[in-house]
N, CA, C and O atoms as a printed pandas DataFrame, in Angstrom:
     atom_number atom_name residue_name chain_id  residue_number  x_coord  y_coord  z_coord
0              1         N          MET        A               1  186.858  161.049  102.286
1              2        CA          MET        A               1  187.892  160.094  101.999
2              3         C          MET        A               1  188.787  159.974  103.220
3              4         O          MET        A               1  189.115  160.979  103.851
4              5         N          LEU        A               2  189.170  158.795  103.545
5              6        CA          LEU        A               2  190.039  158.555  104.692
6              7         C          LEU        A               2  191.484  158.853  104.327
7              8         O          LEU        A               2  191.868  158.732  103.164
8              9         N          PRO        A               3  192.296  159.244  105.320
9             10        CA          PRO        A               3  193.707  159.459  105.032
10            11         C          PRO        A               3  194.344  158.179  104.522
11            12         O          PRO        A               3  193.944  157.077  104.899
12            13         N          ASN        A               4  195.321  158.335  103.675
13            14        CA          ASN        A               4  196.067  157.226  103.091
14            15         C          ASN        A               4  195.246  156.401  102.104
15            16         O          ASN        A               4  195.731  155.390  101.597
16            17         N          GLN        A               5  194.027  156.812  101.827
17            18        CA          GLN        A               5  193.222  156.147  100.811
18            19         C          GLN        A               5  193.521  156.831   99.497
19            20         O          GLN        A               5  193.538  158.060   99.430
20            21         N          GLU        A               6  193.755  156.061   98.453
21            22        CA          GLU        A               6  194.104  156.667   97.179
22            23         C          GLU        A               6  192.905  157.364   96.574
23            24         O          GLU        A               6  191.774  156.883   96.648
24            25         N          SER        A               7  193.183  158.519   95.969
25            26        CA          SER        A               7  192.128  159.273   95.307
26            27         C          SER        A               7  192.260  159.074   93.810
27            28         O          SER        A               7  193.315  158.666   93.327
28            29         N          PRO        A               8  191.186  159.363   93.065
29            30        CA          PRO        A               8  191.264  159.250   91.618
30            31         C          PRO        A               8  192.336  160.186   91.075
31            32         O          PRO        A               8  192.633  161.221   91.673
32            33         N          ALA        A               9  192.908  159.817   89.946
33            34        CA          ALA        A               9  193.960  160.632   89.342
34            35         C          ALA        A               9  193.430  162.023   89.011
35            36         O          ALA        A               9  192.325  162.176   88.490
36            37         N          SER        A              10  194.234  163.028   89.323
37            38        CA          SER        A              10  193.849  164.398   89.010
38            39         C          SER        A              10  194.622  164.848   87.783
39            40         O          SER        A              10  195.625  164.233   87.422
40            41         N          PRO        A              11  194.161  165.926   87.132
41            42        CA          PRO        A              11  194.827  166.390   85.923
42            43         C          PRO        A              11  196.279  166.802   86.160
43            44         O          PRO        A              11  197.114  166.644   85.270
44            45         N          SER        A              12  196.589  167.323   87.333
45            46        CA          SER        A              12  197.962  167.738   87.600
46            47         C          SER        A              12  198.746  166.567   88.171
47            48         O          SER        A              12  198.169  165.565   88.595
48            49         N          SER        A              13  200.066  166.704   88.178
49            50        CA          SER        A              13  200.906  165.637   88.700
50            51         C          SER        A              13  200.975  165.662   90.225
51            52         O          SER        A              13  201.411  164.688   90.838
52            53         N          VAL        A              14  200.548  166.767   90.846
53            54        CA          VAL        A              14  200.559  166.889   92.296
54            55         C          VAL        A              14  199.184  166.502   92.833
55            56         O          VAL        A              14  198.172  167.022   92.364
56            57         N          PRO        A              15  199.134  165.594   93.811
57            58        CA          PRO        A              15  197.821  165.191   94.333
58            59         C          PRO        A              15  197.121  166.346   95.044
59            60         O          PRO        A              15  197.775  167.223   95.609
60            61         N          SER        A              16  195.808  166.342   95.014
61            62        CA          SER        A              16  195.026  167.363   95.701
62            63         C          SER        A              16  195.226  167.237   97.199
63            64         O          SER        A              16  195.315  166.129   97.728
64            65         N          PRO        A              17  195.297  168.380   97.889
65            66        CA          PRO        A              17  195.415  168.288   99.344
66            67         C          PRO        A              17  194.102  167.799   99.939
67            68         O          PRO        A              17  193.030  168.022   99.378
68            69         N          ASP        A              18  194.202  167.133  101.072
69            70        CA          ASP        A              18  192.996  166.713  101.771
70            71         C          ASP        A              18  192.326  167.914  102.427
71            72         O          ASP        A              18  191.100  168.023  102.428
72            73         N          VAL        A              19  193.141  168.825  102.991
73            74        CA          VAL        A              19  192.608  169.932  103.786
74            75         C          VAL        A              19  193.301  171.242  103.400
75            76         O          VAL        A              19  194.528  171.312  103.342
76            77         N          LEU        A              20  192.508  172.265  103.141
77            78        CA          LEU        A              20  193.023  173.622  102.951
78            79         C          LEU        A              20  192.669  174.420  104.195
79            80         O          LEU        A              20  191.502  174.497  104.579
80            81         N          ILE        A              21  193.677  175.012  104.825
81            82        CA          ILE        A              21  193.491  175.806  106.037
82            83         C          ILE        A              21  193.668  177.273  105.679
83            84         O          ILE        A              21  194.735  177.676  105.214
84            85         N          VAL        A              22  192.617  178.083  105.895
85            86        CA          VAL        A              22  192.676  179.514  105.623
86            87         C          VAL        A              22  192.493  180.251  106.945
87            88         O          VAL        A              22  191.419  180.220  107.547
88            89         N          ASP        A              23  193.556  180.913  107.383
89            90        CA          ASP        A              23  193.522  181.613  108.665
90            91         C          ASP        A              23  194.591  182.700  108.639
91            92         O          ASP        A              23  195.695  182.476  108.144
92            93         N          ARG        A              24  194.267  183.864  109.164
93            94        CA          ARG        A              24  195.245  184.959  109.207
94            95         C          ARG        A              24  196.378  184.676  110.181
95            96         O          ARG        A              24  197.480  185.201  110.015
96            97         N          SER        A              25  196.126  183.865  111.182
97            98        CA          SER        A              25  197.127  183.578  112.202
98            99         C          SER        A              25  198.064  182.457  111.740
99           100         O          SER        A              25  197.640  181.322  111.522
100          101         N          HIS        A              26  199.325  182.798  111.600
101          102        CA          HIS        A              26  200.324  181.805  111.221
102          103         C          HIS        A              26  200.371  180.664  112.237
103          104         O          HIS        A              26  200.469  179.494  111.866
104          105         N          ASP        A              27  200.301  181.017  113.519
105          106        CA          ASP        A              27  200.353  179.997  114.574
106          107         C          ASP        A              27  199.185  179.020  114.471
107          108         O          ASP        A              27  199.376  177.812  114.609
108          109         N          ASN        A              28  197.983  179.529  114.230
109          110        CA          ASN        A              28  196.812  178.644  114.089
110          111         C          ASN        A              28  196.986  177.697  112.902
111          112         O          ASN        A              28  196.719  176.500  113.008
112          113         N          ARG        A              29  197.435  178.245  111.777
113          114        CA          ARG        A              29  197.646  177.401  110.590
114          115         C          ARG        A              29  198.686  176.328  110.862
115          116         O          ARG        A              29  198.511  175.172  110.476
116          117         N          GLU        A              30  199.768  176.712  111.530
117          118        CA          GLU        A              30  200.853  175.773  111.799
118          119         C          GLU        A              30  200.402  174.643  112.724
119          120         O          GLU        A              30  200.712  173.478  112.476
120          121         N          VAL        A              31  199.677  174.980  113.783
121          122        CA          VAL        A              31  199.196  173.956  114.720
122          123         C          VAL        A              31  198.246  172.987  114.019
123          124         O          VAL        A              31  198.411  171.771  114.117
124          125         N          LEU        A              32  197.254  173.526  113.315
125          126        CA          LEU        A              32  196.291  172.661  112.615
126          127         C          LEU        A              32  196.982  171.780  111.585
127          128         O          LEU        A              32  196.720  170.579  111.507
128          129         N          SER        A              33  197.856  172.372  110.804
129          130        CA          SER        A              33  198.549  171.628  109.767
130          131         C          SER        A              33  199.407  170.521  110.365
131          132         O          SER        A              33  199.414  169.403  109.850
132          133         N          THR        A              34  200.121  170.810  111.430
133          134        CA          THR        A              34  200.975  169.813  112.073
134          135         C          THR        A              34  200.154  168.635  112.592
135          136         O          THR        A              34  200.517  167.479  112.372
136          137         N          VAL        A              35  199.065  168.922  113.271
137          138        CA          VAL        A              35  198.215  167.856  113.814
138          139         C          VAL        A              35  197.630  167.008  112.685
139          140         O          VAL        A              35  197.645  165.779  112.759
140          141         N          LEU        A              36  197.124  167.651  111.654
141          142        CA          LEU        A              36  196.512  166.903  110.548
142          143         C          LEU        A              36  197.537  166.058  109.797
143          144         O          LEU        A              36  197.250  164.916  109.439
144          145         N          ARG        A              37  198.721  166.603  109.555
145          146        CA          ARG        A              37  199.761  165.830  108.851
146          147         C          ARG        A              37  200.194  164.618  109.668
147          148         O          ARG        A              37  200.468  163.557  109.106
148          149         N          ARG        A              38  200.257  164.766  110.992
149          150        CA          ARG        A              38  200.618  163.625  111.846
150          151         C          ARG        A              38  199.605  162.493  111.745
151          152         O          ARG        A              38  199.922  161.337  112.022
152          153         N          HIS        A              39  198.388  162.835  111.348
153          154        CA          HIS        A              39  197.340  161.831  111.185
154          155         C          HIS        A              39  197.172  161.402  109.725
155          156         O          HIS        A              39  196.193  160.743  109.377
156          157         N          GLY        A              40  198.127  161.778  108.880
157          158        CA          GLY        A              40  198.145  161.277  107.513
158          159         C          GLY        A              40  197.481  162.152  106.468
159          160         O          GLY        A              40  197.384  161.745  105.310
160          161         N          TYR        A              41  197.025  163.328  106.831
161          162        CA          TYR        A              41  196.385  164.213  105.866
162          163         C          TYR        A              41  197.414  165.109  105.181
163          164         O          TYR        A              41  198.405  165.511  105.791
164          165         N          GLN        A              42  197.170  165.412  103.920
165          166        CA          GLN        A              42  197.967  166.408  103.211
166          167         C          GLN        A              42  197.282  167.751  103.424
167          168         O          GLN        A              42  196.061  167.856  103.305
168          169         N          THR        A              43  198.067  168.774  103.740
169          170        CA          THR        A              43  197.482  170.084  103.998
170          171         C          THR        A              43  198.081  171.142  103.093
171          172         O          THR        A              43  199.182  170.997  102.561
172          173         N          LEU        A              44  197.326  172.194  102.942
173          174        CA          LEU        A              44  197.741  173.378  102.208
174          175         C          LEU        A              44  197.248  174.554  103.021
175          176         O          LEU        A              44  196.190  174.473  103.646
176          177         N          GLU        A              45  198.004  175.663  103.024
177          178        CA          GLU        A              45  197.653  176.802  103.873
178          179         C          GLU        A              45  197.572  178.091  103.064
179          180         O          GLU        A              45  198.271  178.272  102.067
180          181         N          ALA        A              46  196.686  178.987  103.531
181          182        CA          ALA        A              46  196.582  180.339  102.974
182          183         C          ALA        A              46  196.284  181.289  104.119
183          184         O          ALA        A              46  195.587  180.934  105.070
184          185         N          ASP        A              47  196.824  182.515  104.021
185          186        CA          ASP        A              47  196.595  183.473  105.097
186          187         C          ASP        A              47  195.554  184.528  104.749
187          188         O          ASP        A              47  195.183  185.338  105.599
188          189         N          ARG        A              48  195.086  184.525  103.523
189          190        CA          ARG        A              48  194.065  185.498  103.111
190          191         C          ARG        A              48  192.947  184.776  102.368
191          192         O          ARG        A              48  193.168  183.756  101.717
192          193         N          ASN        A              49  191.740  185.329  102.481
193          194        CA          ASN        A              49  190.591  184.709  101.815
194          195         C          ASN        A              49  190.781  184.619  100.307
195          196         O          ASN        A              49  190.425  183.612   99.695
196          197         N          ALA        A              50  191.343  185.671   99.702
197          198        CA          ALA        A              50  191.542  185.660   98.246
198          199         C          ALA        A              50  192.478  184.532   97.829
199          200         O          ALA        A              50  192.239  183.856   96.828
200          201         N          ASP        A              51  193.544  184.332   98.600
201          202        CA          ASP        A              51  194.465  183.233   98.300
202          203         C          ASP        A              51  193.790  181.885   98.513
203          204         O          ASP        A              51  194.000  180.950   97.740
204          205         N          GLY        A              52  192.979  181.787   99.561
205          206        CA          GLY        A              52  192.242  180.554   99.815
206          207         C          GLY        A              52  191.294  180.208   98.680
207          208         O          GLY        A              52  191.204  179.050   98.272
208          209         N          LEU        A              53  190.589  181.207   98.172
209          210        CA          LEU        A              53  189.666  180.987   97.062
210          211         C          LEU        A              53  190.412  180.536   95.810
211          212         O          LEU        A              53  189.963  179.639   95.097
212          213         N          ARG        A              54  191.549  181.164   95.553
213          214        CA          ARG        A              54  192.360  180.771   94.397
214          215         C          ARG        A              54  192.821  179.321   94.542
215          216         O          ARG        A              54  192.778  178.556   93.579
216          217         N          LEU        A              55  193.260  178.943   95.741
217          218        CA          LEU        A              55  193.727  177.577   95.955
218          219         C          LEU        A              55  192.598  176.556   95.851
219          220         O          LEU        A              55  192.816  175.439   95.381
220          221         N          VAL        A              56  191.398  176.926   96.283
221          222        CA          VAL        A              56  190.249  176.031   96.119
222          223         C          VAL        A              56  190.030  175.742   94.640
223          224         O          VAL        A              56  189.808  174.597   94.247
224          225         N          ARG        A              57  190.093  176.781   93.830
225          226        CA          ARG        A              57  189.879  176.611   92.379
226          227         C          ARG        A              57  190.999  175.803   91.727
227          228         O          ARG        A              57  190.748  175.004   90.824
228          229         N          GLU        A              58  192.229  176.012   92.183
229          230        CA          GLU        A              58  193.375  175.349   91.560
230          231         C          GLU        A              58  193.604  173.934   92.073
231          232         O          GLU        A              58  193.978  173.052   91.300
232          233         N          CYS        A              59  193.385  173.705   93.361
233          234        CA          CYS        A              59  193.815  172.448   93.984
234          235         C          CYS        A              59  192.690  171.503   94.372
235          236         O          CYS        A              59  192.938  170.317   94.592
236          237         N          HIS        A              60  191.462  171.996   94.462
237          238        CA          HIS        A              60  190.297  171.167   94.776
238          239         C          HIS        A              60  190.456  170.357   96.065
239          240         O          HIS        A              60  190.356  169.131   96.040
240          241         N          PRO        A              61  190.705  171.038   97.197
241          242        CA          PRO        A              61  190.838  170.297   98.458
242          243         C          PRO        A              61  189.522  169.620   98.829
243          244         O          PRO        A              61  188.450  170.050   98.403
244          245         N          GLN        A              62  189.615  168.574   99.616
245          246        CA          GLN        A              62  188.418  167.851  100.033
246          247         C          GLN        A              62  187.733  168.510  101.223
247          248         O          GLN        A              62  186.519  168.391  101.387
248          249         N          VAL        A              63  188.513  169.211  102.062
249          250        CA          VAL        A              63  187.980  169.884  103.244
250          251         C          VAL        A              63  188.585  171.280  103.310
251          252         O          VAL        A              63  189.760  171.478  103.003
252          253         N          LEU        A              64  187.768  172.239  103.713
253          254        CA          LEU        A              64  188.207  173.619  103.852
254          255         C          LEU        A              64  187.983  174.045  105.289
255          256         O          LEU        A              64  186.862  173.963  105.793
256          257         N          VAL        A              65  189.055  174.507  105.969
257          258        CA          VAL        A              65  188.951  175.007  107.333
258          259         C          VAL        A              65  189.181  176.514  107.286
259          260         O          VAL        A              65  190.238  176.976  106.858
260          261         N          LEU        A              66  188.175  177.281  107.733
261          262        CA          LEU        A              66  188.247  178.740  107.674
262          263         C          LEU        A              66  188.407  179.338  109.057
263          264         O          LEU        A              66  187.946  178.773  110.049
264          265         N          ASP        A              67  189.058  180.478  109.114
265          266        CA          ASP        A              67  189.156  181.270  110.334
266          267         C          ASP        A              67  187.735  181.687  110.717
267          268         O          ASP        A              67  187.026  182.300  109.919
268          269         N          ALA        A              68  187.335  181.358  111.915
269          270        CA          ALA        A              68  185.944  181.589  112.310
270          271         C          ALA        A              68  185.800  182.745  113.296
271          272         O          ALA        A              68  184.972  182.680  114.204
272          273         N          GLU        A              69  186.586  183.792  113.130
273          274        CA          GLU        A              69  186.476  184.947  114.024
274          275         C          GLU        A              69  185.285  185.791  113.654
275          276         O          GLU        A              69  185.027  186.809  114.294
């Protein structure tokens, strides 16, 4: 889905994020999130895999970016 394109209504009142960023580095998450938001994407961040998995189940992001170390 392209940024700024409307998505189908979700069960919750908060729209699903376009991108979930899971990375232990706060700086990496902040840089990625800032760049993506400037291009119109909604982002969500997690610093641990367990939190990322929980957010995937709860929020259904369209794209998942993982720490690739």
